[in-house]
Backbone as CSV, one residue per row, in Angstrom:
resi,resn,N_x,N_y,N_z,CA_x,CA_y,CA_z,C_x,C_y,C_z
1,MET,9.220,60.593,83.443,10.031,60.044,82.613,9.391,59.203,81.974
2,ARG,8.893,57.942,82.788,8.527,56.757,82.385,7.100,57.074,81.640
3,ARG,6.392,58.018,81.923,4.908,58.469,81.050,5.351,58.956,79.650
4,SER,6.342,59.829,80.131,6.622,60.546,78.422,7.336,59.277,77.295
5,ILE,8.029,58.490,78.174,8.639,57.253,77.325,7.483,56.478,76.711
6,VAL,6.397,56.227,77.466,5.263,55.545,76.884,4.769,56.442,75.882
7,ARG,4.279,57.525,76.182,3.483,58.373,75.091,4.463,58.292,73.712
8,ILE,5.565,58.706,73.856,6.381,58.495,72.873,6.433,57.135,71.764
9,TRP,6.585,56.094,72.824,6.125,55.121,72.162,5.009,54.469,71.546
10,THR,4.014,54.896,72.211,2.595,54.696,71.591,2.442,55.534,70.447
11,ILE,2.764,56.762,70.203,2.783,57.537,69.210,3.471,57.059,67.782
12,CYS,4.712,56.555,68.328,5.412,55.826,67.322,4.651,54.692,66.681
13,TRP,4.234,53.589,67.559,3.489,52.441,67.162,2.508,52.731,66.327
14,TYR,1.506,53.792,66.652,0.381,53.900,66.339,0.475,54.821,64.593
15,ASN,1.656,55.308,64.839,2.065,56.288,63.247,2.875,54.852,62.305
16,PHE,3.179,54.030,62.995,4.077,52.720,62.201,3.161,51.790,61.668
17,LEU,2.098,51.497,62.326,1.313,50.261,61.822,0.867,50.754,60.599
18,PRO,-0.131,51.687,60.526,-0.681,51.821,58.910,0.603,51.548,57.548
19,ILE,1.844,51.779,57.912,2.933,51.424,57.023,3.117,50.063,56.826
20,ILE,3.146,49.747,57.744,3.571,48.059,57.754,2.161,47.207,57.184
21,ARG,1.055,47.733,57.409,-0.228,47.263,56.735,-0.234,47.459,55.255
22,ASN,0.571,48.403,54.697,0.378,48.623,53.525,1.887,48.289,52.818
23,PRO,1.583,46.896,52.468,2.824,46.199,51.820,3.947,47.118,50.733
24,LEU,3.181,47.546,49.663,3.859,48.279,48.839,4.697,49.496,49.169
25,THR,3.892,50.370,49.853,4.430,51.419,50.573,5.831,51.032,51.322
26,PHE,5.685,50.081,52.092,6.623,49.770,53.071,7.771,49.186,52.327
27,ILE,7.518,48.235,51.437,8.559,47.775,50.249,9.188,49.140,49.352
28,THR,8.530,49.892,49.091,9.353,51.041,48.500,10.127,51.993,49.171
29,ILE,9.411,52.071,50.257,10.501,52.763,51.532,12.026,52.171,51.430
30,VAL,11.974,50.719,51.732,12.972,49.767,51.955,13.887,49.863,50.975
31,VAL,13.285,49.649,49.597,14.190,48.993,48.164,14.644,50.488,47.757
32,TRP,13.922,51.500,47.743,14.152,53.184,46.946,15.647,53.124,47.423
33,PRO,16.311,53.363,48.430,17.646,53.365,48.887,18.567,52.444,48.499
34,ILE,18.309,51.176,48.127,19.183,50.289,47.686,19.566,50.381,46.729
35,ILE,18.423,50.909,45.578,18.569,50.716,44.111,19.646,51.306,43.295
36,PRO,20.201,52.463,43.802,21.398,53.385,43.399,22.607,52.325,43.862
37,MET,22.404,52.034,44.996,23.743,51.313,45.265,23.997,49.649,44.562
38,PHE,22.857,49.052,44.249,22.778,48.101,42.911,23.431,48.665,41.841
39,PHE,22.903,49.611,41.339,23.833,50.212,40.101,25.124,50.355,39.960
40,MET,25.501,51.153,41.318,26.879,51.481,41.266,27.638,50.175,41.431
41,GLY,27.098,49.046,41.977,27.903,47.723,42.087,28.135,47.044,40.514
42,VAL,27.069,47.209,40.181,26.831,46.673,38.694,27.799,47.332,37.774
43,PHE,28.007,48.661,37.625,28.822,49.704,36.700,30.110,49.596,37.717
44,LEU,30.594,49.681,38.964,31.898,50.404,39.460,32.554,49.169,40.215
45,GLY,31.703,47.919,40.441,31.980,46.992,40.773,31.947,46.837,42.559
46,GLU,33.130,46.121,43.282,32.993,46.208,44.639,32.995,47.524,45.352
47,GLU,33.845,48.433,44.683,34.346,49.758,45.224,33.097,50.710,45.173
48,GLY,32.033,50.404,44.038,30.733,51.161,43.730,29.942,50.645,44.791
49,VAL,29.788,49.316,45.686,29.209,48.591,46.540,29.534,49.506,47.755
50,ARG,30.858,49.671,47.857,31.240,50.156,49.297,30.823,51.540,49.429
51,GLN,31.085,52.380,48.229,30.571,53.837,48.306,28.792,53.992,48.204
52,GLY,28.306,53.269,47.749,26.938,52.928,47.946,26.094,52.657,48.969
53,ILE,26.688,51.798,49.572,26.370,51.389,51.185,26.305,52.776,51.957
54,ILE,27.222,53.442,51.720,26.931,54.664,52.732,26.127,55.376,52.168
55,GLY,25.900,55.527,51.094,24.717,56.446,50.377,23.284,55.818,51.043
56,MET,23.404,54.475,50.811,21.858,53.970,51.229,21.632,54.007,52.820
57,ILE,22.754,54.014,53.439,22.247,54.040,55.130,21.928,55.681,55.394
58,VAL,22.962,56.369,54.743,23.020,58.173,55.169,21.769,58.353,54.598
59,THR,21.121,58.018,53.602,19.849,58.377,52.855,18.554,57.852,53.857
60,SER,18.832,56.613,54.069,17.834,55.847,54.897,17.558,56.945,56.177
61,VAL,18.900,56.795,56.862,18.350,57.529,58.223,18.158,58.869,58.411
62,SER,18.989,59.431,57.718,19.079,61.085,57.489,17.722,61.681,56.964
63,PHE,17.141,60.934,56.041,15.887,61.380,55.313,14.681,60.989,56.255
64,SER,14.765,60.099,57.109,13.740,59.789,58.158,13.310,61.001,58.659
65,GLY,14.225,62.124,58.851,14.037,63.093,59.358,13.254,63.894,58.722
66,ILE,13.349,64.169,57.201,12.829,64.634,56.287,11.338,64.332,56.018
67,TYR,11.247,63.187,55.912,10.041,62.374,55.277,8.942,62.523,56.374
68,VAL,9.448,62.799,57.514,8.310,63.325,58.794,7.351,63.963,58.280
69,ALA,7.642,65.007,57.188,6.725,66.245,57.019,5.545,65.480,56.401
70,GLN,5.488,64.483,55.702,4.481,64.000,55.020,3.379,63.277,56.343
71,ASP,4.232,62.668,57.200,3.461,62.115,58.573,2.561,63.169,59.337
72,TYR,3.367,64.236,59.403,2.690,65.373,59.916,1.729,65.888,59.148
73,VAL,1.612,66.219,58.162,0.487,66.896,57.380,-0.598,66.089,57.197
74,PHE,-0.306,64.851,57.291,-1.273,63.703,57.352,-2.080,63.711,58.541
75,ASN,-1.434,63.636,59.675,-1.964,63.435,60.740,-2.887,64.841,61.195
76,ARG,-2.269,65.867,60.653,-3.177,67.319,60.747,-4.146,67.482,60.090
77,THR,-4.029,67.341,58.826,-5.217,67.610,58.106,-6.290,66.436,57.165
78,ILE,-5.876,65.444,57.655,-6.478,63.920,57.137,-7.044,63.265,58.212
79,THR,-6.600,62.797,59.042,-7.005,62.185,60.449,-6.979,62.833,61.315
80,LYS,-6.694,64.022,61.348,-7.006,64.935,62.469,-6.255,64.528,63.676
81,LEU,-5.389,63.859,63.748,-4.712,63.210,65.088,-4.029,64.091,65.709
82,GLN,-3.543,64.921,65.110,-2.525,66.134,66.086,-3.217,66.835,66.555
83,ASP,-4.892,66.905,66.342,-5.563,67.637,66.901,-5.770,66.944,68.334
84,PHE,-6.191,65.649,68.126,-6.322,65.162,69.348,-5.260,65.023,70.636
85,PHE,-3.938,64.980,70.033,-2.709,65.115,70.934,-2.402,66.199,71.440
86,VAL,-3.360,67.193,70.666,-2.726,68.775,71.388,-3.502,68.790,72.470
87,ALA,-5.119,68.138,72.444,-6.051,68.747,73.529,-5.813,67.343,74.452
88,SER,-4.720,66.560,74.437,-4.343,65.487,75.289,-2.957,65.923,76.072
89,PRO,-2.716,65.141,77.104,-1.404,65.870,77.934,-0.220,65.552,77.265
90,VAL,-0.153,64.898,75.883,1.081,64.694,75.078,1.661,66.275,74.726
91,LYS,2.835,66.207,75.088,3.807,67.649,74.566,4.080,67.172,73.515
92,GLU,4.634,68.529,72.869,4.875,68.675,71.773,6.236,68.104,71.289
93,TYR,7.224,67.876,71.962,8.408,67.303,71.958,8.246,65.618,71.764
94,GLU,6.909,65.186,72.810,6.676,63.562,72.450,6.176,63.155,71.363
95,TYR,5.446,64.334,70.571,4.646,63.955,69.343,5.725,63.908,68.244
96,ILE,6.630,64.731,68.396,7.877,64.978,67.495,8.776,63.808,67.431
97,PHE,9.186,63.190,68.745,10.044,62.263,68.830,9.065,61.008,68.582
98,GLY,8.014,60.728,68.863,6.913,59.569,68.299,7.128,59.272,67.007
99,ILE,6.688,60.742,66.381,6.216,60.132,64.761,7.979,60.305,64.209
100,SER,9.003,60.769,64.574,10.206,60.385,64.060,11.031,58.878,64.314
101,LEU,10.527,58.552,65.321,10.940,57.103,65.798,10.181,56.000,64.738
102,SER,8.902,56.599,64.686,8.301,55.368,63.475,8.699,55.680,62.194
103,SER,9.560,56.617,61.713,10.119,56.891,60.430,11.372,56.265,60.507
104,LEU,12.083,56.255,61.667,13.350,55.443,61.586,13.113,54.054,61.573
105,LEU,12.014,53.562,61.969,11.640,52.158,62.101,11.698,51.521,60.491
106,THR,10.669,52.319,59.957,10.474,51.875,58.627,11.747,51.864,57.926
107,THR,12.459,52.529,57.893,14.166,52.490,57.446,14.816,51.277,57.863
108,LEU,14.492,50.588,59.058,15.567,50.019,59.739,16.027,48.405,58.865
109,ILE,14.980,48.463,57.906,15.415,47.178,57.042,16.611,47.463,56.115
110,ALA,16.399,48.514,55.640,17.341,49.083,54.529,18.761,49.131,55.357
111,VAL,18.976,49.795,56.476,19.977,50.197,57.400,20.894,48.734,57.900
112,LEU,20.055,47.933,58.222,20.347,46.544,58.761,21.058,45.865,57.425
113,ILE,20.510,46.192,56.399,21.054,45.261,54.845,22.582,46.010,54.791
114,GLY,22.573,47.403,54.856,23.776,47.994,54.683,24.697,47.521,55.620
115,TYR,24.644,47.475,56.981,25.290,47.329,57.971,26.000,45.637,57.749
116,LEU,24.990,44.706,57.050,25.420,43.355,56.794,26.325,43.375,55.585
117,PHE,26.404,44.377,54.412,27.281,44.530,53.993,28.618,45.245,54.596
118,ILE,28.500,46.048,55.001,30.167,46.818,55.927,30.829,45.793,56.578
119,LEU,29.965,45.026,57.331,30.655,43.430,58.118,31.219,42.310,56.992
120,TYR,30.300,42.376,56.005,30.777,41.082,55.038,32.242,41.539,54.240
121,LEU,31.984,42.694,54.062,33.194,43.522,53.268,34.385,43.782,54.094
122,GLY,34.205,43.749,55.519,35.229,44.038,56.173,35.394,45.444,56.089
123,ILE,34.709,46.441,56.133,34.967,47.819,55.660,35.409,48.353,57.082
124,ALA,34.856,48.083,58.212,34.999,48.952,59.220,35.084,47.933,60.559
125,SER,35.827,48.285,61.686,35.658,47.598,62.885,34.246,47.861,63.691
126,ILE,34.103,47.166,64.620,32.971,47.784,65.482,33.044,49.051,66.108
127,LEU,34.306,49.413,66.439,34.526,50.805,67.008,33.843,51.764,66.131
128,LYS,34.381,51.580,64.705,34.385,52.807,63.787,32.580,52.741,63.474
129,LEU,31.999,51.410,63.393,30.607,51.314,63.110,29.773,52.341,64.140
130,ILE,30.222,52.204,65.063,29.726,52.912,66.377,29.677,54.467,66.299
131,TYR,31.015,54.900,65.542,31.123,56.364,65.395,30.242,56.497,64.316
132,PHE,30.440,55.681,63.304,29.339,55.998,62.188,27.696,56.139,62.603
133,THR,27.254,55.490,63.088,26.229,55.299,63.792,25.889,56.472,64.344
134,LEU,26.679,57.046,65.432,26.286,58.235,65.875,26.340,59.493,64.631
135,VAL,27.147,59.219,63.836,27.043,60.322,62.736,25.526,60.598,61.846
136,ILE,25.472,59.341,61.651,24.260,59.025,60.767,22.821,59.309,61.718
137,LEU,22.828,59.288,62.868,21.678,59.566,63.872,21.903,61.177,64.204
138,ALA,22.929,61.844,64.186,22.726,63.265,64.182,22.213,63.706,62.656
139,GLY,22.565,63.054,61.436,21.943,63.523,60.392,20.708,63.725,60.637
140,ALA,19.828,62.571,61.156,18.274,62.476,61.356,17.965,63.535,62.203
141,LEU,18.695,63.824,63.490,18.404,64.861,64.428,18.410,66.311,63.535
142,MET,19.673,66.380,62.623,19.501,67.639,62.054,18.406,67.917,61.151
143,LEU,17.636,67.088,60.444,17.091,67.541,59.416,15.469,67.385,59.903
144,LEU,15.477,66.762,61.283,14.369,66.715,61.801,13.311,67.727,61.877
145,PRO,13.939,68.685,62.301,13.290,70.393,62.437,12.760,70.796,60.974
146,LEU,13.433,70.255,59.801,12.987,70.707,58.755,11.877,70.074,58.386
147,GLY,11.929,68.976,58.915,10.679,67.985,58.221,9.561,68.692,58.959
148,PHE,9.419,68.853,60.406,8.216,69.107,61.070,7.812,70.688,60.595
149,LEU,8.841,71.338,60.136,8.505,72.696,59.444,7.868,72.583,58.688
150,ILE,8.009,72.016,57.434,7.485,71.611,56.275,5.927,71.175,56.677
151,GLY,6.225,69.974,57.487,4.604,69.219,57.560,3.635,70.043,58.157
152,SER,4.188,71.272,59.236,3.624,71.959,59.865,2.874,73.150,59.053
153,ARG,3.439,73.342,58.168,3.185,74.861,57.428,2.466,74.649,56.117
154,PHE,2.412,73.419,55.570,1.732,73.259,54.226,0.704,72.474,54.621
155,ASP,-0.841,72.687,54.063,-1.699,72.037,54.305,-2.105,71.015,53.231
156,ASP,-1.237,70.981,52.117,-1.744,70.005,50.955,-0.773,69.112,50.998
157,ALA,-1.488,67.736,51.257,-0.504,66.417,51.604,0.351,66.205,50.160
158,GLY,-0.298,66.598,48.818,0.483,66.356,47.731,1.933,67.125,47.661
159,ARG,1.679,68.318,47.694,2.509,69.456,47.728,3.635,68.838,48.783
160,VAL,3.410,68.364,50.281,4.505,68.110,50.795,5.232,66.802,50.605
161,ASN,4.607,66.164,49.892,5.160,65.056,49.286,6.028,65.046,48.094
162,GLY,5.425,66.237,47.360,6.521,66.629,46.166,7.706,67.457,46.709
163,LEU,7.544,68.487,47.418,8.477,69.030,47.979,9.687,68.237,48.715
164,THR,9.121,67.066,49.620,10.113,66.411,50.434,10.869,65.485,49.134
165,ASN,10.182,64.863,48.216,10.724,63.946,47.131,12.119,64.900,46.516
166,VAL,11.434,66.331,45.957,12.737,67.002,45.276,13.742,67.070,46.884
167,LEU,13.705,67.552,47.556,14.825,67.569,48.405,15.695,66.482,48.658
168,ALA,14.884,65.282,48.699,15.563,63.798,48.527,16.521,63.873,47.358
169,ILE,15.922,64.023,45.936,16.932,64.068,45.187,18.117,65.333,45.163
170,VAL,18.034,66.575,45.978,18.789,67.463,45.803,19.886,66.892,46.894
171,PHE,19.395,66.224,48.043,20.063,66.012,49.042,20.940,64.303,49.275
172,SER,20.322,63.895,48.130,20.936,62.348,47.954,22.075,62.525,46.628
173,PHE,21.549,62.809,45.652,22.483,63.097,44.299,23.152,63.812,43.869
174,ILE,22.609,65.224,43.977,23.631,66.457,43.867,24.764,66.453,44.887
175,ALA,24.002,66.406,46.121,25.341,66.485,47.269,26.049,64.900,47.096
176,PRO,27.198,64.965,47.065,27.999,63.409,47.165,27.638,62.661,48.408
177,VAL,26.617,61.896,48.414,26.081,60.815,49.346,26.442,59.569,48.897
178,TYR,25.762,59.235,47.646,26.118,57.911,46.838,27.107,57.885,46.615
179,TYR,28.213,58.778,46.238,29.423,58.864,45.419,30.276,59.537,46.426
180,PRO,31.685,59.534,46.610,32.481,60.169,47.303,32.670,61.646,46.969
181,LEU,33.180,62.203,47.801,33.686,63.746,47.238,34.699,63.908,46.339
182,ASP,35.610,62.793,46.287,36.736,62.403,45.233,36.376,62.329,43.893
183,TYR,34.785,62.172,43.627,34.520,62.218,42.134,34.289,63.610,41.631
184,ILE,34.244,64.877,42.892,33.615,66.388,42.236,35.288,66.715,41.889
185,PRO,35.291,67.498,41.138,36.367,68.383,40.863,36.811,69.279,42.093
186,GLU,37.655,69.455,42.319,38.086,70.310,43.336,37.520,71.539,43.569
187,LYS,37.614,72.238,42.218,37.061,73.728,42.141,35.420,73.756,42.895
188,PHE,35.016,72.689,42.134,33.544,72.594,42.552,32.845,72.116,43.712
189,ARG,33.756,71.547,44.665,33.661,70.901,46.115,33.351,71.566,46.914
190,ILE,33.241,73.071,46.931,33.034,74.060,47.719,31.218,74.213,47.580
191,TYR,30.925,74.159,46.657,29.349,74.143,46.543,28.946,73.186,47.292
192,THR,28.999,72.143,47.240,28.435,70.802,48.135,28.211,71.064,49.333
193,TYR,29.124,72.012,49.867,29.282,71.902,51.315,28.051,72.990,51.604
194,PHE,27.376,73.390,50.784,25.802,74.067,51.136,24.972,73.046,51.511
195,LEU,25.238,71.782,51.360,24.076,70.794,51.364,24.409,70.060,52.845
196,PRO,23.527,70.011,53.522,23.814,69.352,54.953,24.358,68.014,54.894
197,THR,23.747,67.104,53.629,23.694,65.771,53.824,25.368,65.757,53.253
198,THR,26.050,66.547,52.686,27.284,66.485,52.442,28.310,66.078,53.517
199,HIS,28.450,66.870,54.612,28.971,66.798,55.821,28.525,65.288,56.253
200,ILE,27.434,64.855,56.339,27.302,63.629,57.131,27.930,62.358,56.163
201,ALA,27.803,62.335,54.727,28.201,61.210,54.154,29.700,61.619,54.308
202,HIS,30.239,62.599,54.149,31.786,63.026,53.743,32.608,62.063,55.306
203,LEU,31.794,62.868,56.315,32.232,62.339,57.786,32.179,60.985,57.835
204,SER,31.248,60.366,57.595,31.129,58.820,57.633,32.066,58.237,56.810
205,ARG,32.445,58.666,55.505,33.442,57.870,54.666,34.830,58.251,55.418
206,LEU,35.175,59.517,55.996,36.491,59.736,56.803,36.703,58.467,57.765
207,ILE,35.381,58.518,58.619,35.326,57.528,60.019,35.861,56.168,59.443
208,LEU,35.235,55.903,58.040,35.521,54.313,57.780,36.407,54.206,56.611
209,GLY,37.613,55.270,56.772,38.508,54.779,55.907,37.845,54.394,54.049
210,LEU,36.854,55.211,53.407,36.353,55.365,52.256,36.800,56.492,51.308
211,THR,37.623,57.386,51.838,37.902,58.282,51.143,39.373,58.808,51.041
212,ASP,39.879,59.203,50.462,41.283,59.809,50.476,41.311,61.566,50.410
213,VAL,40.199,62.108,50.376,39.943,63.359,50.154,39.481,63.653,51.803
214,LYS,40.345,64.764,52.545,40.015,65.240,53.668,38.749,66.130,53.644
215,GLY,38.459,66.884,52.816,37.515,67.921,52.805,37.787,69.177,53.775
216,LEU,36.866,69.278,54.702,36.989,70.475,55.612,37.748,69.869,56.756
217,GLY,38.083,68.365,56.813,38.421,68.008,58.203,37.377,67.768,59.117
218,ILE,37.499,66.561,59.854,36.662,65.979,60.993,35.942,66.921,61.603
219,THR,37.015,67.857,62.343,36.371,68.726,63.226,35.614,69.930,62.478
220,TYR,35.730,70.392,61.274,35.158,71.120,60.814,33.716,70.579,60.126
221,HIS,33.702,69.424,59.738,32.535,68.952,59.233,31.585,68.602,60.463
222,LEU,31.987,68.218,61.633,31.328,67.988,62.633,30.698,69.680,63.459
223,THR,31.711,70.465,63.283,31.127,71.916,63.563,29.754,72.364,62.573
224,ILE,29.930,72.083,61.462,29.175,72.668,60.586,27.738,72.067,60.715
225,ILE,27.839,70.346,61.206,26.420,69.484,61.225,25.908,70.525,62.506
226,VAL,26.554,70.678,63.620,26.037,71.021,64.815,25.547,72.617,64.337
227,VAL,26.190,73.317,63.732,25.615,74.589,63.473,24.237,74.703,62.782
228,ILE,24.556,73.765,61.757,23.067,73.589,60.574,22.156,73.023,61.935
229,SER,22.264,72.237,62.591,21.212,71.612,63.772,20.730,72.789,64.426
230,ILE,21.497,73.421,65.127,20.853,74.286,65.564,20.069,75.289,64.966
231,PHE,20.374,75.937,63.974,20.165,76.927,62.940,18.764,76.216,62.495
232,LEU,18.666,75.012,62.471,17.380,74.093,61.844,16.145,74.351,62.933
233,TYR,16.717,74.228,64.146,15.994,73.818,65.419,15.428,75.234,65.481
234,LEU,16.221,76.225,65.557,15.779,77.613,66.000,14.764,77.874,64.861
235,ILE,14.820,77.893,63.447,14.172,78.145,62.953,12.782,77.199,62.751
236,GLY,12.656,75.697,62.944,11.722,75.414,63.249,10.735,75.472,64.447
237,ARG,11.711,75.889,65.590,10.877,76.366,66.775,10.044,77.709,66.701
238,LYS,10.584,78.767,65.838,9.789,80.044,65.714,8.552,79.887,64.560
239,TYR,8.786,78.950,63.420,8.028,78.813,62.460,7.015,77.895,62.407
240,SER,7.180,76.697,63.117,6.415,75.480,62.669,5.144,75.623,63.661
241,ARG,4.217,74.791,63.652,3.003,75.041,64.161,2.690,73.710,64.963
242,TRP,2.559,73.874,65.962,2.017,72.512,67.027,0.684,72.828,67.047
243,ARG,-0.062,73.936,67.541,-1.205,74.184,67.625,-1.914,75.272,66.486
244,GLU,-2.914,74.831,66.369,-3.596,75.826,64.950,-3.829,77.331,65.825
245,VAL,-3.661,78.352,64.810,-3.861,79.464,65.570,-5.063,80.261,64.926
């Protein structure tokens, strides 16, 4: 277990260093999820900030699972780092968790800013923040197999970058992530339930008391998150590639 943890942390740090050594990339990753919250605050006031905070945190943490696809394809096709790990004692899950942890670290500043806003505005108690944290981490784990699947099946880094950005738009703005489910007419809400981030964001708002719309209810939203996670894990395990064939 100790060796496994050391390997995961080593992979995480090795993948994280190039990002912090490139200030423009690092600033973009941190600032991008904050911008929509800023404009929501400008046009909707404090309520816009409250709702935008959820979108900022959910987007930052959940999408760390999808954006690992870019790291996977880069390590596999450009630096050939994955080939090195395949030939070493490193296990597949150690590599996946190491890369994923580095992706989470890059979003940490944006997430901390969001938490500071939550505490400053008195949105939630410490206990609710703990529940909220568990939900958004579940979001990262839910989308992680999808990121690994995309990164392992495509050899073109540009194509992977484009695909993950399209998913980011769909999962952040078409799904009610930065804005609550309340803003969508009731007859159209059912369509948003097909997007996984809808359940993460709405469940977060239910926990923090930021919405009057029950949606499917806490139990059903949790169940859907678990079902989607298992489904993506099974699909990812079957079709993703750790070793080249």
